N, C-alpha and C positions, 0 to 999 in steps of 0.2 A: 432455783436455777442454777445448775452444777457449775463448781468451776472445777477448770483443769488448769493443775499449776507449770502443766510442764507447754500450754499458750498465754504465761503470765504478758501481762500487760497489752494481748490483741482483744478487740472485741468481743463479746458472749454470744451475743443476740442484736435482733433489731433496736432502734431507738423507737421513741413512744416526744411526738411534740406535744408542748403543750404550753398552757399560759397564754396573755394574750396576745393576739398574732400569730400564736403559733410561734409565739420567740423563743423558749426553751426547746431542747430536745435531752432528754432523761435517754442513758443506755448504759448495760454491763460491761465491765472490762475483768476479763482475768486475771486471777493476784499468783502471786506464791502463797499467798493463805489459805486458810480452810473456806472462804467464802468468795465471790466475785464482789468487785468493790462499784460504783453506780455515780457514776460521773453526768454532770449536766454541761451542756452547751449555750451560750448566749450568743445568738443572732444578729443583735443589736453592739454588741462588744467585740470588736475583732481584735485580736492580738497581733503582735509585729508581723507575723505573717501575711495579716489580711485575713486567716480565720479563725471564725469562730472561739472566744475563748471558752475556759471552763470556767464557771464562777463555782461547782459547791462538787463534794465529792462524800458520800457516804457509804456503809457498810448496807443501808434500805433504798430501795427505792424512794418511799416516801420519804423519807428525811430528808435524801438528796432535793428532793423535790421540793420541800417547803424550806432552804435554806436558798435554794436560789427564786423561792415565790419573795421572800424576805428581802434580798436587793431591790426591790423596784417598787 
């Protein structure tokens, strides 16, 4: 996944649902660094706004997914 530093903080691609009952969504986000960051949202754990909360962040997609699955 190509990072565009001028778009730091913006979603860099489509998300992928995974986990039991497609509970989690992993997606890339542009950063001001050399690579994108991968975030995981949890549909069963809302934040204070009622939106899915971010439960993991990592430099690699597989790492972010593993961190999220450890939460359950």
